[in-house]
PyMOL CGO cylinders between C-alpha atoms (Angstrom):
from pymol import cmd
from pymol.cgo import CYLINDER

trace = [
    CYLINDER, 1.86, -11.80, -15.17, 4.71, -9.37, -14.72, 0.3, 1, 1, 1, 1, 1, 1,
    CYLINDER, 4.71, -9.37, -14.72, 6.16, -8.89, -11.27, 0.3, 1, 1, 1, 1, 1, 1,
    CYLINDER, 6.16, -8.89, -11.27, 5.57, -5.88, -9.04, 0.3, 1, 1, 1, 1, 1, 1,
    CYLINDER, 5.57, -5.88, -9.04, 9.15, -4.75, -9.62, 0.3, 1, 1, 1, 1, 1, 1,
    CYLINDER, 9.15, -4.75, -9.62, 8.42, -4.42, -13.33, 0.3, 1, 1, 1, 1, 1, 1,
    CYLINDER, 8.42, -4.42, -13.33, 4.99, -2.81, -12.92, 0.3, 1, 1, 1, 1, 1, 1,
    CYLINDER, 4.99, -2.81, -12.92, 5.83, -0.17, -10.32, 0.3, 1, 1, 1, 1, 1, 1,
    CYLINDER, 5.83, -0.17, -10.32, 7.95, 2.06, -12.59, 0.3, 1, 1, 1, 1, 1, 1,
    CYLINDER, 7.95, 2.06, -12.59, 5.15, 1.96, -15.19, 0.3, 1, 1, 1, 1, 1, 1,
    CYLINDER, 5.15, 1.96, -15.19, 2.54, 2.99, -12.60, 0.3, 1, 1, 1, 1, 1, 1,
    CYLINDER, 2.54, 2.99, -12.60, 4.75, 5.85, -11.41, 0.3, 1, 1, 1, 1, 1, 1,
    CYLINDER, 4.75, 5.85, -11.41, 4.83, 7.27, -14.95, 0.3, 1, 1, 1, 1, 1, 1,
    CYLINDER, 4.83, 7.27, -14.95, 1.06, 7.88, -14.97, 0.3, 1, 1, 1, 1, 1, 1,
    CYLINDER, 1.06, 7.88, -14.97, 0.86, 11.66, -14.35, 0.3, 1, 1, 1, 1, 1, 1,
    CYLINDER, 0.86, 11.66, -14.35, -2.55, 11.64, -12.66, 0.3, 1, 1, 1, 1, 1, 1,
    CYLINDER, -2.55, 11.64, -12.66, -1.67, 8.80, -10.27, 0.3, 1, 1, 1, 1, 1, 1,
    CYLINDER, -1.67, 8.80, -10.27, -1.05, 10.16, -6.77, 0.3, 1, 1, 1, 1, 1, 1,
    CYLINDER, -1.05, 10.16, -6.77, -1.06, 7.02, -4.63, 0.3, 1, 1, 1, 1, 1, 1,
    CYLINDER, -1.06, 7.02, -4.63, -0.18, 3.36, -5.09, 0.3, 1, 1, 1, 1, 1, 1,
    CYLINDER, -0.18, 3.36, -5.09, -1.08, 0.63, -2.60, 0.3, 1, 1, 1, 1, 1, 1,
    CYLINDER, -1.08, 0.63, -2.60, 0.56, -2.77, -2.64, 0.3, 1, 1, 1, 1, 1, 1,
    CYLINDER, 0.56, -2.77, -2.64, -1.42, -5.23, -0.50, 0.3, 1, 1, 1, 1, 1, 1,
    CYLINDER, -1.42, -5.23, -0.50, 0.38, -8.47, 0.23, 0.3, 1, 1, 1, 1, 1, 1,
    CYLINDER, 0.38, -8.47, 0.23, -1.66, -11.66, 0.23, 0.3, 1, 1, 1, 1, 1, 1,
    CYLINDER, -1.66, -11.66, 0.23, 0.76, -13.97, 2.06, 0.3, 1, 1, 1, 1, 1, 1,
    CYLINDER, 0.76, -13.97, 2.06, 1.08, -11.81, 5.17, 0.3, 1, 1, 1, 1, 1, 1,
    CYLINDER, 1.08, -11.81, 5.17, -0.41, -8.66, 6.67, 0.3, 1, 1, 1, 1, 1, 1,
    CYLINDER, -0.41, -8.66, 6.67, 1.64, -5.92, 5.05, 0.3, 1, 1, 1, 1, 1, 1,
    CYLINDER, 1.64, -5.92, 5.05, 0.71, -2.93, 2.92, 0.3, 1, 1, 1, 1, 1, 1,
    CYLINDER, 0.71, -2.93, 2.92, 3.09, -0.58, 1.17, 0.3, 1, 1, 1, 1, 1, 1,
    CYLINDER, 3.09, -0.58, 1.17, 1.74, 2.87, 0.33, 0.3, 1, 1, 1, 1, 1, 1,
    CYLINDER, 1.74, 2.87, 0.33, 3.52, 5.03, -2.21, 0.3, 1, 1, 1, 1, 1, 1,
    CYLINDER, 3.52, 5.03, -2.21, 2.50, 8.68, -2.48, 0.3, 1, 1, 1, 1, 1, 1,
    CYLINDER, 2.50, 8.68, -2.48, 3.62, 11.15, -5.10, 0.3, 1, 1, 1, 1, 1, 1,
    CYLINDER, 3.62, 11.15, -5.10, 5.11, 14.25, -3.50, 0.3, 1, 1, 1, 1, 1, 1,
    CYLINDER, 5.11, 14.25, -3.50, 3.15, 17.33, -4.51, 0.3, 1, 1, 1, 1, 1, 1,
    CYLINDER, 3.15, 17.33, -4.51, 4.59, 19.11, -7.52, 0.3, 1, 1, 1, 1, 1, 1,
    CYLINDER, 4.59, 19.11, -7.52, 7.42, 16.60, -7.89, 0.3, 1, 1, 1, 1, 1, 1,
    CYLINDER, 7.42, 16.60, -7.89, 8.15, 13.37, -9.66, 0.3, 1, 1, 1, 1, 1, 1,
    CYLINDER, 8.15, 13.37, -9.66, 9.32, 11.79, -6.40, 0.3, 1, 1, 1, 1, 1, 1,
    CYLINDER, 9.32, 11.79, -6.40, 7.52, 9.23, -4.29, 0.3, 1, 1, 1, 1, 1, 1,
    CYLINDER, 7.52, 9.23, -4.29, 7.36, 8.60, -0.54, 0.3, 1, 1, 1, 1, 1, 1,
    CYLINDER, 7.36, 8.60, -0.54, 6.98, 4.95, 0.49, 0.3, 1, 1, 1, 1, 1, 1,
    CYLINDER, 6.98, 4.95, 0.49, 5.54, 3.87, 3.85, 0.3, 1, 1, 1, 1, 1, 1,
    CYLINDER, 5.54, 3.87, 3.85, 5.05, 0.28, 5.02, 0.3, 1, 1, 1, 1, 1, 1,
    CYLINDER, 5.05, 0.28, 5.02, 2.42, -0.93, 7.49, 0.3, 1, 1, 1, 1, 1, 1,
    CYLINDER, 2.42, -0.93, 7.49, 2.45, -4.33, 9.18, 0.3, 1, 1, 1, 1, 1, 1,
    CYLINDER, 2.45, -4.33, 9.18, 0.58, -4.07, 12.50, 0.3, 1, 1, 1, 1, 1, 1,
    CYLINDER, 0.58, -4.07, 12.50, -3.22, -4.59, 12.69, 0.3, 1, 1, 1, 1, 1, 1,
    CYLINDER, -3.22, -4.59, 12.69, -3.67, -1.19, 14.37, 0.3, 1, 1, 1, 1, 1, 1,
    CYLINDER, -3.67, -1.19, 14.37, -1.58, 0.64, 11.73, 0.3, 1, 1, 1, 1, 1, 1,
    CYLINDER, -1.58, 0.64, 11.73, -3.65, 3.08, 9.67, 0.3, 1, 1, 1, 1, 1, 1,
    CYLINDER, -3.65, 3.08, 9.67, -3.02, 5.16, 6.56, 0.3, 1, 1, 1, 1, 1, 1,
    CYLINDER, -3.02, 5.16, 6.56, -5.06, 7.52, 4.38, 0.3, 1, 1, 1, 1, 1, 1,
    CYLINDER, -5.06, 7.52, 4.38, -6.71, 6.61, 1.10, 0.3, 1, 1, 1, 1, 1, 1,
    CYLINDER, -6.71, 6.61, 1.10, -8.32, 9.61, -0.62, 0.3, 1, 1, 1, 1, 1, 1,
    CYLINDER, -8.32, 9.61, -0.62, -8.25, 11.39, 2.74, 0.3, 1, 1, 1, 1, 1, 1,
    CYLINDER, -8.25, 11.39, 2.74, -10.01, 8.56, 4.60, 0.3, 1, 1, 1, 1, 1, 1,
    CYLINDER, -10.01, 8.56, 4.60, -8.22, 6.56, 7.32, 0.3, 1, 1, 1, 1, 1, 1,
    CYLINDER, -8.22, 6.56, 7.32, -8.07, 2.80, 6.84, 0.3, 1, 1, 1, 1, 1, 1,
    CYLINDER, -8.07, 2.80, 6.84, -6.42, 0.22, 9.10, 0.3, 1, 1, 1, 1, 1, 1,
    CYLINDER, -6.42, 0.22, 9.10, -4.72, -3.03, 8.24, 0.3, 1, 1, 1, 1, 1, 1,
    CYLINDER, -4.72, -3.03, 8.24, -7.38, -4.76, 10.33, 0.3, 1, 1, 1, 1, 1, 1,
    CYLINDER, -7.38, -4.76, 10.33, -10.08, -3.35, 8.01, 0.3, 1, 1, 1, 1, 1, 1,
    CYLINDER, -10.08, -3.35, 8.01, -8.21, -4.28, 4.83, 0.3, 1, 1, 1, 1, 1, 1,
    CYLINDER, -8.21, -4.28, 4.83, -7.67, -7.88, 5.91, 0.3, 1, 1, 1, 1, 1, 1,
    CYLINDER, -7.67, -7.88, 5.91, -11.11, -8.34, 7.55, 0.3, 1, 1, 1, 1, 1, 1,
    CYLINDER, -11.11, -8.34, 7.55, -12.88, -11.41, 6.22, 0.3, 1, 1, 1, 1, 1, 1,
    CYLINDER, -12.88, -11.41, 6.22, -9.76, -13.07, 4.87, 0.3, 1, 1, 1, 1, 1, 1,
    CYLINDER, -9.76, -13.07, 4.87, -9.02, -16.72, 5.57, 0.3, 1, 1, 1, 1, 1, 1,
    CYLINDER, -9.02, -16.72, 5.57, -6.11, -16.04, 7.90, 0.3, 1, 1, 1, 1, 1, 1,
    CYLINDER, -6.11, -16.04, 7.90, -5.84, -13.78, 10.90, 0.3, 1, 1, 1, 1, 1, 1,
    CYLINDER, -5.84, -13.78, 10.90, -3.99, -10.52, 10.60, 0.3, 1, 1, 1, 1, 1, 1,
    CYLINDER, -3.99, -10.52, 10.60, -0.62, -11.21, 12.17, 0.3, 1, 1, 1, 1, 1, 1,
    CYLINDER, -0.62, -11.21, 12.17, 2.32, -8.85, 12.46, 0.3, 1, 1, 1, 1, 1, 1,
    CYLINDER, 2.32, -8.85, 12.46, 5.50, -9.89, 10.67, 0.3, 1, 1, 1, 1, 1, 1,
    CYLINDER, 5.50, -9.89, 10.67, 7.77, -12.20, 12.64, 0.3, 1, 1, 1, 1, 1, 1,
]
cmd.load_cgo(trace, "trace")
């Protein structure tokens, strides 16, 4: 399987793709990349606190919700 570093540029070339989420499995951290409207530039935001929330298709979602039901507790980064 190719690494995220190799895949990300390929994903960003898909014209209809507006948002990319990278959900880490080893720790509670999500990176959200959003295409800037009318541009070929991306804005990246990182979330690592359980109360952090971001929008997916206009709907708010928190880290706590994303990691609910996983084996480990949602812990902020050290």
